[in-house]
N, C-alpha and C positions, 0 to 999 in steps of 0.2 A: 313870592315871599322868601324862598330860599336864596334867590339871587340877591335880594335886598339885604338879607342878613349876612350872607357871605361877603358882599361888597362893602359892608360896614355902614349901610344906610339905616339899618335897624340894629339895636342892641337890647339884650335882656337887662331890664332895669330892676326887676324884682321877680321872685318866685314865691307864690303862696301855695300852701297845701291845705286842702279841706276835704274831709271824707276820703282820704287816700288818693285824691286827685290833685295833680300839680297844674297850676295855672301860671303861664309865663306872661309877664307884662312887658311888652315891647315898646320901645321908644327910640327917638333919635339920639345918637351919642352926644351931639352938641348943637348949638344954634345954627352954625354954618351949614351943617348937613341937613338940618330941618328946613332951613330956607332954600337950600339947593333943591331938595326933594319937592317942596311945595311949588317952587318956581318952574322947575324943568321936568322932573320925572313924572309927576302927577299929570301934567298936561300931555306928555307923550303917551303915557299909559291910557289915558282917557280920550285922547285925540281932541281935547278941548283947549281953548285959549286961556290965558292966565286970568282974565276977568271971570270967566265961568268957573274955573278951578277954585279961585279964591272965595267966591260966593258959595259954591257948593261945599267946600271944606268948612266954612264958617257955619253954615246951616247944620251940617253933620255934627260939628262940635257942640252947637247949642242943643240939639236933640239929645246927645249923649249926656251932657252935663245936667239936663233937665230930667234924665231918666225916662224919656219918652221913646220907647222902642218902636211904637207905631209910626211916629214921625220919622225916625231914623230909617225904618224899612221903606217907607214911602219915598224918601229922598234917594235911597239906593235904587229903588224901582225906576224912578225918573231918570237916573243916570243910565241904567241899562236900556230903557226905552229910547234914549237919545243916541245909542250906539248905531252907527250906520249899518244897514243890512249887509253891504258888500264885504264887511270884515267878519261876518258871522262864521264861526268855525264848527259847523255841524252840531253834533250832540255833545261836544267836549265843553267842559266847564272851565278849562284852564284859563281862557282869556278873562273870564269874569273873576276868577280867583286873583289873577294878576292885578286887575283894577282895584279890587278891595285891598 
């Protein structure tokens, strides 16, 4: 996440404050960066082809827009389940954080 932010792939679009808690809303700075991320980086991070990536991202987007967190979580679980065992990094969660 830090790499994406520092490299300019993500930008802070809005900050909201509720109950003394700040929430940062991240997004892509422009359409070209968004398209590049979805076309190249997501596939590299997830080690999936562009067809899988596009379908996965579309389903995630639908779950979020519908407010269906159970569907969203199941979709994430399916992504994690599809990660090849040989790239598992012990007990560290960093790899999974990078994918998300």
